[in-house]
C-alpha positions as YAML, in Angstrom:
chain: A
units: angstrom
residues:
- id: 1
  name: MET
  ca: [-8.13, 5.97, 0.87]
- id: 2
  name: LYS
  ca: [-5.17, 3.84, 0.01]
- id: 3
  name: ILE
  ca: [-6.67, 1.79, -2.78]
- id: 4
  name: THR
  ca: [-3.72, 2.64, -5.00]
- id: 5
  name: HIS
  ca: [-0.94, 1.29, -2.91]
- id: 6
  name: SER
  ca: [1.65, -1.15, -4.11]
- id: 7
  name: PHE
  ca: [4.92, -2.36, -2.75]
- id: 8
  name: LYS
  ca: [7.06, -1.99, -5.86]
- id: 9
  name: VAL
  ca: [7.42, -5.31, -7.62]
- id: 10
  name: HIS
  ca: [10.94, -4.66, -8.84]
- id: 11
  name: SER
  ca: [12.01, -4.22, -5.21]
- id: 12
  name: LEU
  ca: [10.35, -7.52, -4.30]
- id: 13
  name: VAL
  ca: [11.98, -9.32, -7.18]
- id: 14
  name: LEU
  ca: [15.37, -7.88, -6.22]
- id: 15
  name: ALA
  ca: [14.91, -8.92, -2.60]
- id: 16
  name: ALA
  ca: [13.91, -12.45, -3.60]
- id: 17
  name: ALA
  ca: [16.92, -12.74, -5.89]
- id: 18
  name: LEU
  ca: [19.25, -11.48, -3.18]
- id: 19
  name: VAL
  ca: [17.94, -14.00, -0.67]
- id: 20
  name: ALA
  ca: [18.19, -16.84, -3.15]
- id: 21
  name: GLY
  ca: [21.71, -16.02, -4.19]
- id: 22
  name: SER
  ca: [23.29, -14.54, -1.08]
- id: 23
  name: GLY
  ca: [23.41, -17.47, 1.30]
- id: 24
  name: ILE
  ca: [21.54, -15.44, 3.91]
- id: 25
  name: PRO
  ca: [19.47, -17.70, 6.17]
- id: 26
  name: THR
  ca: [15.77, -17.39, 5.33]
- id: 27
  name: GLN
  ca: [14.39, -19.05, 8.48]
- id: 28
  name: ALA
  ca: [13.68, -15.66, 10.05]
- id: 29
  name: ALA
  ca: [11.76, -14.51, 6.99]
- id: 30
  name: ALA
  ca: [9.79, -17.76, 7.04]
- id: 31
  name: ARG
  ca: [8.37, -16.78, 10.44]
- id: 32
  name: GLN
  ca: [7.03, -13.48, 9.16]
- id: 33
  name: ALA
  ca: [3.39, -12.72, 9.96]
- id: 34
  name: SER
  ca: [1.04, -9.89, 9.01]
- id: 35
  name: TYR
  ca: [-1.15, -7.89, 11.36]
- id: 36
  name: LEU
  ca: [-4.19, -5.64, 11.10]
- id: 37
  name: ILE
  ca: [-4.11, -2.69, 13.51]
- id: 38
  name: ASP
  ca: [-7.20, -0.69, 14.49]
- id: 39
  name: LEU
  ca: [-5.95, 2.75, 15.50]
- id: 40
  name: SER
  ca: [-9.16, 3.74, 17.30]
- id: 41
  name: SER
  ca: [-9.00, 0.77, 19.70]
- id: 42
  name: ARG
  ca: [-5.22, 0.23, 19.41]
- id: 43
  name: THR
  ca: [-5.81, -3.47, 18.91]
- id: 44
  name: VAL
  ca: [-3.45, -5.66, 16.87]
- id: 45
  name: ILE
  ca: [-4.83, -8.83, 15.25]
- id: 46
  name: GLN
  ca: [-2.71, -11.39, 13.43]
- id: 47
  name: LEU
  ca: [-4.04, -12.29, 9.99]
- id: 48
  name: GLY
  ca: [-4.55, -15.91, 9.00]
- id: 49
  name: ASN
  ca: [-2.47, -17.91, 6.54]
- id: 50
  name: LEU
  ca: [-2.73, -20.29, 3.60]
- id: 51
  name: GLY
  ca: [-1.21, -23.24, 5.41]
- id: 52
  name: GLY
  ca: [2.42, -22.06, 5.48]
- id: 53
  name: ASP
  ca: [4.37, -19.91, 7.91]
- id: 54
  name: PHE
  ca: [4.99, -16.79, 5.81]
- id: 55
  name: THR
  ca: [2.41, -14.04, 5.20]
- id: 56
  name: ALA
  ca: [3.09, -10.61, 3.70]
- id: 57
  name: ALA
  ca: [0.17, -8.16, 3.50]
- id: 58
  name: ASN
  ca: [0.55, -5.52, 0.79]
- id: 59
  name: ALA
  ca: [-2.65, -3.43, 0.62]
- id: 60
  name: ILE
  ca: [-5.96, -2.75, 2.36]
- id: 61
  name: ASN
  ca: [-9.22, -1.13, 1.23]
- id: 62
  name: ASP
  ca: [-11.75, 0.86, 3.26]
- id: 63
  name: ALA
  ca: [-13.73, -2.28, 4.15]
- id: 64
  name: GLY
  ca: [-10.61, -3.74, 5.73]
- id: 65
  name: GLN
  ca: [-10.09, -6.35, 3.01]
- id: 66
  name: VAL
  ca: [-6.39, -7.19, 2.88]
- id: 67
  name: VAL
  ca: [-4.37, -8.64, 0.00]
- id: 68
  name: GLY
  ca: [-0.84, -9.92, -0.26]
- id: 69
  name: ASN
  ca: [1.22, -13.07, -0.59]
- id: 70
  name: ALA
  ca: [1.41, -16.14, 1.66]
- id: 71
  name: SER
  ca: [3.10, -19.52, 1.56]
- id: 72
  name: THR
  ca: [1.08, -22.71, 1.35]
- id: 73
  name: SER
  ca: [1.69, -25.97, 3.19]
- id: 74
  name: THR
  ca: [3.71, -27.12, 0.15]
- id: 75
  name: GLY
  ca: [5.85, -23.99, 0.19]
- id: 76
  name: HIS
  ca: [4.33, -22.26, -2.85]
- id: 77
  name: GLY
  ca: [3.68, -18.52, -2.82]
- id: 78
  name: ARG
  ca: [0.06, -17.55, -3.51]
- id: 79
  name: ALA
  ca: [-1.94, -14.34, -3.57]
- id: 80
  name: PHE
  ca: [-4.56, -13.97, -0.86]
- id: 81
  name: ILE
  ca: [-7.57, -11.81, -0.04]
- id: 82
  name: THR
  ca: [-9.38, -11.54, 3.28]
- id: 83
  name: GLY
  ca: [-12.92, -10.60, 4.17]
- id: 84
  name: SER
  ca: [-13.84, -7.32, 5.86]
- id: 85
  name: ASP
  ca: [-11.63, -6.27, 8.79]
- id: 86
  name: GLY
  ca: [-9.05, -8.88, 7.82]
- id: 87
  name: VAL
  ca: [-11.28, -11.81, 8.76]
- id: 88
  name: GLY
  ca: [-10.71, -15.04, 6.85]
- id: 89
  name: MET
  ca: [-8.12, -15.62, 4.14]
- id: 90
  name: ARG
  ca: [-8.44, -17.40, 0.82]
- id: 91
  name: ASP
  ca: [-6.33, -18.08, -2.23]
- id: 92
  name: VAL
  ca: [-7.10, -15.73, -5.16]
- id: 93
  name: GLY
  ca: [-6.13, -18.38, -7.72]
- id: 94
  name: THR
  ca: [-3.61, -18.51, -10.57]
- id: 95
  name: LEU
  ca: [-3.25, -18.01, -14.31]
- id: 96
  name: GLY
  ca: [-1.96, -21.56, -14.70]
- id: 97
  name: GLY
  ca: [1.48, -22.92, -15.44]
- id: 98
  name: ASN
  ca: [3.73, -25.58, -13.95]
- id: 99
  name: TYR
  ca: [5.63, -23.57, -11.35]
- id: 100
  name: VAL
  ca: [3.11, -21.12, -9.90]
- id: 101
  name: TYR
  ca: [3.96, -18.01, -7.89]
- id: 102
  name: VAL
  ca: [1.24, -15.40, -7.41]
- id: 103
  name: GLU
  ca: [1.26, -12.08, -5.55]
- id: 104
  name: ALA
  ca: [-1.52, -9.55, -4.94]
- id: 105
  name: LEU
  ca: [-0.26, -5.96, -4.79]
- id: 106
  name: GLY
  ca: [-3.35, -3.74, -4.85]
- id: 107
  name: ILE
  ca: [-7.07, -3.69, -4.08]
- id: 108
  name: ASN
  ca: [-9.88, -1.19, -4.62]
- id: 109
  name: ASN
  ca: [-13.07, -0.62, -2.64]
- id: 110
  name: ALA
  ca: [-15.00, -3.15, -4.76]
- id: 111
  name: GLY
  ca: [-12.47, -5.78, -3.78]
- id: 112
  name: GLN
  ca: [-10.92, -6.00, -7.26]
- id: 113
  name: VAL
  ca: [-7.40, -7.32, -6.83]
- id: 114
  name: VAL
  ca: [-4.34, -6.75, -9.01]
- id: 115
  name: GLY
  ca: [-0.92, -8.34, -9.04]
- id: 116
  name: TYR
  ca: [0.99, -10.89, -11.08]
- id: 117
  name: SER
  ca: [0.96, -14.63, -11.62]
- id: 118
  name: SER
  ca: [3.50, -16.91, -13.18]
- id: 119
  name: THR
  ca: [2.18, -18.80, -16.19]
- id: 120
  name: SER
  ca: [3.49, -21.49, -18.49]
- id: 121
  name: ASP
  ca: [5.92, -18.91, -19.87]
- id: 122
  name: THR
  ca: [6.47, -15.71, -17.82]
- id: 123
  name: PRO
  ca: [4.72, -13.62, -15.15]
- id: 124
  name: HIS
  ca: [1.56, -11.84, -16.30]
- id: 125
  name: ALA
  ca: [-0.33, -8.97, -14.70]
- id: 126
  name: PHE
  ca: [-3.86, -9.78, -13.57]
- id: 127
  name: ILE
  ca: [-7.07, -8.17, -12.35]
- id: 128
  name: THR
  ca: [-9.96, -9.89, -10.61]
- id: 129
  name: GLY
  ca: [-13.65, -9.17, -10.35]
- id: 130
  name: PRO
  ca: [-15.22, -7.89, -7.11]
- id: 131
  name: ASN
  ca: [-14.04, -9.58, -3.91]
- id: 132
  name: GLY
  ca: [-11.13, -11.24, -5.62]
- id: 133
  name: THR
  ca: [-13.10, -13.53, -7.92]
- id: 134
  name: GLU
  ca: [-12.51, -14.52, -11.56]
- id: 135
  name: MET
  ca: [-8.86, -13.67, -12.22]
- id: 136
  name: LYS
  ca: [-8.29, -12.13, -15.65]
- id: 137
  name: ASP
  ca: [-4.96, -12.13, -17.52]
- id: 138
  name: LEU
  ca: [-3.91, -8.62, -18.62]
- id: 139
  name: GLY
  ca: [-1.31, -10.08, -20.98]
- id: 140
  name: ARG
  ca: [2.24, -8.92, -21.59]
- id: 141
  name: LEU
  ca: [1.55, -5.83, -23.76]
- id: 142
  name: GLY
  ca: [3.60, -7.42, -26.49]
- id: 143
  name: GLY
  ca: [6.63, -7.78, -24.24]
- id: 144
  name: ASP
  ca: [8.33, -10.39, -22.12]
- id: 145
  name: SER
  ca: [6.32, -10.10, -18.88]
- id: 146
  name: SER
  ca: [4.06, -7.72, -16.94]
- id: 147
  name: TYR
  ca: [3.21, -6.80, -13.34]
- id: 148
  name: ALA
  ca: [0.14, -4.91, -12.08]
- id: 149
  name: THR
  ca: [0.83, -2.75, -9.02]
- id: 150
  name: GLY
  ca: [-2.12, -0.40, -8.39]
- id: 151
  name: ILE
  ca: [-5.84, 0.04, -9.06]
- id: 152
  name: ASN
  ca: [-8.48, 2.73, -8.47]
- id: 153
  name: ASP
  ca: [-12.22, 2.41, -7.85]
- id: 154
  name: ALA
  ca: [-12.98, 2.54, -11.59]
- id: 155
  name: GLY
  ca: [-10.79, -0.51, -12.07]
- id: 156
  name: GLN
  ca: [-8.03, 1.37, -13.92]
- id: 157
  name: VAL
  ca: [-4.85, -0.64, -13.42]
- id: 158
  name: VAL
  ca: [-1.24, 0.55, -13.52]
- id: 159
  name: GLY
  ca: [2.03, -1.33, -13.47]
- id: 160
  name: PHE
  ca: [5.01, -2.11, -15.66]
- id: 161
  name: PHE
  ca: [6.09, -4.50, -18.38]
- id: 162
  name: TYR
  ca: [9.25, -5.55, -20.17]
- id: 163
  name: PRO
  ca: [9.08, -4.86, -23.94]
- id: 164
  name: THR
  ca: [12.44, -6.58, -24.36]
- id: 165
  name: ILE
  ca: [15.00, -8.05, -21.99]
- id: 166
  name: GLY
  ca: [16.69, -5.23, -20.08]
- id: 167
  name: THR
  ca: [14.00, -2.59, -20.71]
- id: 168
  name: GLN
  ca: [11.05, -1.62, -18.53]
- id: 169
  name: ARG
  ca: [8.06, 0.65, -19.20]
- id: 170
  name: ALA
  ca: [4.94, 1.76, -17.32]
- id: 171
  name: PHE
  ca: [1.43, 0.80, -18.42]
- id: 172
  name: ILE
  ca: [-2.14, 1.87, -17.67]
- id: 173
  name: THR
  ca: [-5.52, 0.36, -18.52]
- id: 174
  name: GLY
  ca: [-9.04, 1.62, -18.95]
- id: 175
  name: PRO
  ca: [-11.84, 0.82, -16.48]
- id: 176
  name: ASN
  ca: [-11.93, -2.78, -15.23]
- id: 177
  name: GLY
  ca: [-8.54, -3.50, -16.74]
- id: 178
  name: ALA
  ca: [-9.61, -2.89, -20.35]
- id: 179
  name: ASP
  ca: [-7.16, -2.03, -23.14]
- id: 180
  name: PRO
  ca: [-3.72, -2.02, -21.45]
- id: 181
  name: ALA
  ca: [-1.42, 0.56, -23.03]
- id: 182
  name: ASP
  ca: [2.13, 1.86, -22.70]
- id: 183
  name: LEU
  ca: [1.91, 5.02, -20.55]
- id: 184
  name: ASN
  ca: [4.88, 6.47, -22.43]
- id: 185
  name: SER
  ca: [2.79, 6.67, -25.60]
- id: 186
  name: MET
  ca: [0.41, 9.18, -23.99]
- id: 187
  name: PHE
  ca: [2.96, 11.98, -23.47]
- id: 188
  name: ASP
  ca: [5.38, 14.05, -25.51]
- id: 189
  name: LEU
  ca: [8.35, 13.12, -23.34]
- id: 190
  name: PRO
  ca: [11.78, 14.79, -23.47]
- id: 191
  name: ASN
  ca: [14.36, 12.89, -25.45]
- id: 192
  name: GLY
  ca: [15.70, 9.94, -23.45]
- id: 193
  name: VAL
  ca: [13.07, 10.03, -20.69]
- id: 194
  name: VAL
  ca: [11.26, 6.75, -20.02]
- id: 195
  name: LEU
  ca: [8.32, 6.25, -17.66]
- id: 196
  name: TYR
  ca: [9.80, 3.20, -16.01]
- id: 197
  name: ASN
  ca: [7.10, 2.13, -13.58]
- id: 198
  name: ALA
  ca: [3.53, 3.24, -12.80]
- id: 199
  name: VAL
  ca: [3.10, 2.43, -9.11]
- id: 200
  name: ALA
  ca: [-0.25, 3.89, -8.07]
- id: 201
  name: ILE
  ca: [-3.39, 5.59, -9.42]
- id: 202
  name: ASN
  ca: [-6.05, 7.57, -7.55]
- id: 203
  name: ASN
  ca: [-9.73, 8.08, -8.29]
- id: 204
  name: SER
  ca: [-9.02, 11.21, -10.34]
- id: 205
  name: GLY
  ca: [-6.83, 9.16, -12.64]
- id: 206
  name: GLN
  ca: [-3.57, 10.71, -11.41]
- id: 207
  name: VAL
  ca: [-0.74, 8.23, -11.84]
- id: 208
  name: ALA
  ca: [2.38, 8.24, -9.67]
- id: 209
  name: GLY
  ca: [5.46, 6.29, -10.57]
- id: 210
  name: GLU
  ca: [9.11, 6.43, -11.49]
- id: 211
  name: SER
  ca: [10.99, 7.57, -14.57]
- id: 212
  name: THR
  ca: [14.55, 7.57, -15.76]
- id: 213
  name: MET
  ca: [16.57, 9.43, -18.37]
- id: 214
  name: SER
  ca: [19.18, 7.56, -20.38]
- id: 215
  name: GLY
  ca: [19.97, 5.18, -17.54]
- id: 216
  name: ALA
  ca: [20.12, 7.85, -14.83]
- id: 217
  name: PRO
  ca: [18.72, 7.14, -11.35]
- id: 218
  name: LEU
  ca: [14.96, 6.96, -10.92]
- id: 219
  name: HIS
  ca: [12.85, 10.06, -10.24]
- id: 220
  name: ALA
  ca: [9.30, 10.08, -8.93]
- id: 221
  name: PHE
  ca: [6.63, 11.53, -11.22]
- id: 222
  name: ILE
  ca: [2.92, 12.35, -11.13]
- id: 223
  name: THR
  ca: [0.46, 12.92, -13.94]
- id: 224
  name: GLY
  ca: [-2.46, 15.32, -13.92]
- id: 225
  name: PRO
  ca: [-6.08, 14.13, -13.57]
- id: 226
  name: SER
  ca: [-7.04, 11.65, -16.27]
- id: 227
  name: GLY
  ca: [-3.41, 11.53, -17.35]
- id: 228
  name: GLU
  ca: [-3.19, 15.22, -18.33]
- id: 229
  name: GLY
  ca: [0.42, 16.44, -18.23]
- id: 230
  name: ILE
  ca: [3.24, 14.96, -16.20]
- id: 231
  name: THR
  ca: [5.55, 16.42, -13.56]
- id: 232
  name: ASP
  ca: [8.95, 15.27, -12.31]
- id: 233
  name: LEU
  ca: [8.84, 15.39, -8.48]
- id: 234
  name: GLY
  ca: [12.62, 15.66, -8.16]
- id: 235
  name: THR
  ca: [14.34, 14.64, -4.91]
- id: 236
  name: LEU
  ca: [14.88, 15.87, -1.34]
- id: 237
  name: GLY
  ca: [18.10, 17.50, -2.45]
- id: 238
  name: GLY
  ca: [20.20, 14.50, -3.29]
- id: 239
  name: ASN
  ca: [21.55, 13.80, -6.76]
- id: 240
  name: PHE
  ca: [20.53, 10.16, -6.78]
- id: 241
  name: PHE
  ca: [16.91, 9.07, -6.75]
- id: 242
  name: SER
  ca: [13.34, 9.26, -5.54]
- id: 243
  name: THR
  ca: [10.85, 6.38, -5.65]
- id: 244
  name: VAL
  ca: [7.08, 6.12, -5.19]
- id: 245
  name: SER
  ca: [4.97, 3.88, -2.95]
- id: 246
  name: GLY
  ca: [1.51, 5.43, -3.08]
- id: 247
  name: ILE
  ca: [-0.84, 8.33, -3.81]
- id: 248
  name: ASN
  ca: [-4.09, 9.49, -2.21]
- id: 249
  name: ASP
  ca: [-7.13, 11.15, -3.76]
- id: 250
  name: ALA
  ca: [-5.72, 14.64, -3.14]
- id: 251
  name: GLY
  ca: [-2.69, 13.72, -5.23]
- id: 252
  name: GLN
  ca: [-0.30, 13.53, -2.27]
- id: 253
  name: VAL
  ca: [2.52, 11.19, -3.22]
- id: 254
  name: VAL
  ca: [4.68, 9.24, -0.76]
- id: 255
  name: GLY
  ca: [7.88, 7.29, -1.17]
- id: 256
  name: GLN
  ca: [11.60, 7.58, -0.51]
- id: 257
  name: SER
  ca: [14.33, 9.96, -1.68]
- id: 258
  name: THR
  ca: [17.97, 10.65, -1.16]
- id: 259
  name: THR
  ca: [18.75, 13.92, 0.65]
- id: 260
  name: ALA
  ca: [21.51, 16.49, 0.17]
- id: 261
  name: ALA
  ca: [23.26, 14.92, 3.18]
- id: 262
  name: GLY
  ca: [23.24, 11.51, 1.55]
- id: 263
  name: SER
  ca: [20.48, 10.03, 3.74]
- id: 264
  name: TRP
  ca: [17.51, 7.96, 2.51]
- id: 265
  name: HIS
  ca: [14.30, 9.45, 3.89]
- id: 266
  name: ALA
  ca: [10.56, 8.98, 3.51]
- id: 267
  name: PHE
  ca: [8.73, 11.87, 1.84]
- id: 268
  name: ILE
  ca: [5.24, 13.22, 1.26]
- id: 269
  name: THR
  ca: [4.17, 15.88, -1.23]
- id: 270
  name: GLY
  ca: [1.40, 18.40, -1.12]
- id: 271
  name: PRO
  ca: [-1.77, 18.01, -3.24]
- id: 272
  name: ASP
  ca: [-1.13, 17.19, -6.91]
- id: 273
  name: GLY
  ca: [2.47, 16.30, -6.10]
- id: 274
  name: LEU
  ca: [3.54, 19.84, -5.23]
- id: 275
  name: GLY
  ca: [6.33, 20.41, -2.73]
- id: 276
  name: MET
  ca: [8.17, 17.24, -1.69]
- id: 277
  name: ARG
  ca: [8.66, 17.27, 2.10]
- id: 278
  name: ASP
  ca: [11.12, 15.24, 4.17]
- id: 279
  name: LEU
  ca: [9.39, 13.11, 6.82]
- id: 280
  name: SER
  ca: [12.78, 12.56, 8.50]
- id: 281
  name: ALA
  ca: [13.34, 9.32, 10.43]
- id: 282
  name: LEU
  ca: [13.21, 7.81, 13.92]
- id: 283
  name: ALA
  ca: [16.43, 6.88, 15.73]
- id: 284
  name: MET
  ca: [18.62, 6.20, 12.71]
- id: 285
  name: ASP
  ca: [18.94, 8.12, 9.45]
- id: 286
  name: TYR
  ca: [16.83, 5.84, 7.22]
- id: 287
  name: SER
  ca: [13.10, 5.68, 6.51]
- id: 288
  name: VAL
  ca: [10.76, 4.76, 3.68]
- id: 289
  name: ALA
  ca: [7.06, 5.56, 3.26]
- id: 290
  name: ARG
  ca: [4.85, 2.69, 2.10]
- id: 291
  name: GLY
  ca: [1.27, 3.98, 2.16]
- id: 292
  name: VAL
  ca: [-0.93, 7.04, 2.65]
- id: 293
  name: ASN
  ca: [-4.64, 7.66, 3.22]
- id: 294
  name: ASP
  ca: [-6.79, 10.62, 2.20]
- id: 295
  name: ALA
  ca: [-6.02, 12.47, 5.45]
- id: 296
  name: GLY
  ca: [-2.33, 12.30, 4.57]
- id: 297
  name: GLN
  ca: [-1.44, 9.84, 7.34]
- id: 298
  name: VAL
  ca: [1.68, 8.01, 6.21]
- id: 299
  name: VAL
  ca: [2.93, 4.58, 7.22]
- id: 300
  name: GLY
  ca: [6.21, 2.86, 6.51]
- id: 301
  name: MET
  ca: [9.45, 1.63, 8.00]
- id: 302
  name: ALA
  ca: [12.35, 3.32, 9.78]
- id: 303
  name: TYR
  ca: [15.49, 1.94, 11.38]
- id: 304
  name: MET
  ca: [15.97, 2.19, 15.13]
- id: 305
  name: GLY
  ca: [19.13, 1.79, 17.20]
- id: 306
  name: GLY
  ca: [21.00, -1.44, 16.63]
- id: 307
  name: ASP
  ca: [19.82, -1.64, 13.01]
- id: 308
  name: SER
  ca: [16.34, -2.73, 14.10]
- id: 309
  name: PRO
  ca: [13.50, -1.91, 11.65]
- id: 310
  name: HIS
  ca: [10.30, -0.55, 13.15]
- id: 311
  name: ALA
  ca: [6.96, 0.35, 11.57]
- id: 312
  name: PHE
  ca: [6.07, 4.04, 11.73]
- id: 313
  name: ILE
  ca: [2.93, 6.15, 11.39]
- id: 314
  name: THR
  ca: [2.40, 9.89, 11.10]
- id: 315
  name: GLY
  ca: [-0.45, 12.21, 11.88]
- id: 316
  name: PRO
  ca: [-2.51, 13.93, 9.15]
- id: 317
  name: ASP
  ca: [-0.52, 15.54, 6.33]
- id: 318
  name: GLY
  ca: [2.53, 13.51, 7.27]
- id: 319
  name: LYS
  ca: [3.18, 15.36, 10.51]
- id: 320
  name: GLY
  ca: [4.75, 13.81, 13.60]
- id: 321
  name: MET
  ca: [6.42, 10.48, 12.74]
- id: 322
  name: MET
  ca: [5.95, 7.93, 15.55]
- id: 323
  name: ASP
  ca: [7.02, 4.35, 16.16]
- id: 324
  name: LEU
  ca: [3.81, 2.37, 15.54]
- id: 325
  name: ASN
  ca: [4.87, -0.12, 18.22]
- id: 326
  name: SER
  ca: [4.59, 2.61, 20.85]
- id: 327
  name: VAL
  ca: [0.95, 3.53, 20.16]
- id: 328
  name: VAL
  ca: [-0.76, 0.12, 19.96]
- id: 329
  name: ASN
  ca: [-1.31, -2.87, 22.26]
- id: 330
  name: LEU
  ca: [1.02, -5.51, 20.87]
- id: 331
  name: PRO
  ca: [0.76, -9.26, 21.37]
- id: 332
  name: ARG
  ca: [3.49, -10.54, 23.67]
- id: 333
  name: GLY
  ca: [6.88, -10.87, 21.94]
- id: 334
  name: VAL
  ca: [5.84, -9.22, 18.65]
- id: 335
  name: ILE
  ca: [7.54, -6.24, 17.02]
- id: 336
  name: LEU
  ca: [5.98, -4.53, 14.00]
- id: 337
  name: THR
  ca: [8.84, -4.15, 11.55]
- id: 338
  name: GLU
  ca: [7.11, -2.40, 8.65]
- id: 339
  name: ALA
  ca: [3.70, -0.80, 8.07]
- id: 340
  name: ARG
  ca: [2.57, -1.45, 4.50]
- id: 341
  name: ASP
  ca: [-0.72, 0.45, 4.10]
- id: 342
  name: ILE
  ca: [-3.42, 2.51, 5.84]
- id: 343
  name: ASN
  ca: [-7.08, 3.05, 4.91]
- id: 344
  name: ASN
  ca: [-9.53, 5.87, 5.58]
- id: 345
  name: VAL
  ca: [-11.13, 4.28, 8.65]
- id: 346
  name: GLY
  ca: [-7.90, 4.04, 10.65]
- id: 347
  name: GLN
  ca: [-6.83, 0.48, 9.89]
- id: 348
  name: VAL
  ca: [-3.17, -0.29, 9.22]
- id: 349
  name: ILE
  ca: [-1.55, -3.45, 7.90]
- id: 350
  name: ALA
  ca: [1.94, -4.25, 9.07]
- id: 351
  name: LEU
  ca: [4.55, -6.99, 9.06]
- id: 352
  name: GLY
  ca: [5.81, -8.37, 12.34]
- id: 353
  name: VAL
  ca: [7.84, -11.19, 13.79]
- id: 354
  name: PRO
  ca: [7.66, -13.20, 17.01]
- id: 355
  name: GLU
  ca: [11.45, -13.26, 17.34]
- id: 356
  name: PRO
  ca: [12.46, -9.70, 16.44]
- id: 357
  name: GLU
  ca: [16.16, -9.90, 17.25]
- id: 358
  name: SER
  ca: [16.94, -12.62, 14.71]
- id: 359
  name: TYR
  ca: [14.71, -10.99, 12.12]
- id: 360
  name: ALA
  ca: [16.32, -7.59, 12.66]
- id: 361
  name: MET
  ca: [19.69, -9.16, 11.93]
- id: 362
  name: PHE
  ca: [18.25, -10.68, 8.75]
- id: 363
  name: LEU
  ca: [16.79, -7.38, 7.56]
- id: 364
  name: ALA
  ca: [19.93, -5.48, 8.45]
- id: 365
  name: GLY
  ca: [21.88, -7.84, 6.22]
- id: 366
  name: MET
  ca: [19.35, -7.45, 3.42]
- id: 367
  name: GLY
  ca: [19.47, -3.69, 3.77]
- id: 368
  name: LEU
  ca: [23.24, -3.67, 3.47]
- id: 369
  name: ILE
  ca: [23.15, -5.83, 0.35]
- id: 370
  name: GLY
  ca: [20.43, -3.65, -1.18]
- id: 371
  name: PHE
  ca: [22.45, -0.51, -0.41]
- id: 372
  name: MET
  ca: [25.57, -1.96, -2.03]
- id: 373
  name: ALA
  ca: [23.60, -3.05, -5.10]
- id: 374
  name: SER
  ca: [22.03, 0.40, -5.42]
- id: 375
  name: ARG
  ca: [25.39, 2.15, -5.08]
- id: 376
  name: LYS
  ca: [26.86, -0.02, -7.81]
- id: 377
  name: ARG
  ca: [23.98, 0.97, -10.07]
- id: 378
  name: LEU
  ca: [24.19, 4.67, -9.25]
- id: 379
  name: ILE
  ca: [27.92, 5.36, -9.08]
- id: 380
  name: GLY
  ca: [29.22, 7.05, -12.20]
- id: 381
  name: LEU
  ca: [25.81, 8.06, -13.55]
- id: 382
  name: ASN
  ca: [25.08, 11.62, -14.58]
- id: 383
  name: THR
  ca: [22.84, 13.96, -12.60]
- id: 384
  name: PRO
  ca: [19.23, 12.97, -13.41]
- id: 385
  name: TRP
  ca: [16.88, 15.12, -15.45]
- id: 386
  name: LYS
  ca: [15.00, 17.83, -13.58]
- id: 387
  name: LEU
  ca: [12.31, 19.03, -15.95]
- id: 388
  name: SER
  ca: [9.39, 20.32, -13.92]
- id: 389
  name: LEU
  ca: [6.62, 19.65, -16.44]
- id: 390
  name: TYR
  ca: [6.13, 17.65, -19.60]
- id: 391
  name: PRO
  ca: [3.52, 18.83, -22.06]
- id: 392
  name: GLY
  ca: [0.76, 16.25, -22.27]
...
């Protein structure tokens, strides 16, 4: 049950900044559409839009309600929610402000939506009531801005905020978004360790996210049920980083990690975050996991020959990575480039494009820029901390 999924906001912000400042043509991205795939029937249905020509689905609940971001006829980016099985699409609303950009990043089985909205000053995290109604500002936690990334069925929200410019810390709330608090304050952390981002939370209250130590590369972490104790998940053997995209109710965490060979691979852990396992890749040596359901089926993106990104799916417990395009009945001319989430009834949301060759070139360029930016950040840093357990 992937109610805790989020596509990490800091990655989205980085991508947007790179596009804006790189001179890369954005026409291909403007044609991006989102699709709902029913694995039992192998059908692929294109989701609606908010009047523009860009739609990016981010999360799905067990009723098939989808949330994400879409452009309007005036070119603004707004958060959306659909009805059951992806039918219908409507604007979730805003928190106000002159220049408004809103994105929905997570949804639970009641249809409560979380994400962030620009305001008159800076972006604020938000939560809605059931079925995406009545947006509520979660504030900035005393900092500069905040972003909500995941939610469980109790309405506990996780995300990150900026206490000051240049610093980032994870937060968690009580049920229905009550009492946001710095997650770092709940643990006796080793000196220098900062819980940088809380990405996802399951129905046991286990939080998965990313931490850093004195500026070292990010490491994935998981907390115990109800926030009891915290464990560094390490990497797949590389000395750089591991990042998180989601967690299921068994505590299986998925994301991406560097390997000992220097590759970037999708991973899944066992229950409660134990035993990080390499999911490998498809044709080329790059993959990233984006979502997981309670059976341990993982979805994400992997590069194929010719630098073409394809959506992938695995069997239960992360076994048997397959190109999602090869197991469904696609509309003519469409390639699914990235699977974002999967629910417990066998529905997947994915991004796709009607002109895959031009879009593949666009993404390949973005991937290269992202790789160069990451290398600049990582080169010269010390080996990251590898403590296996923090006392809680």
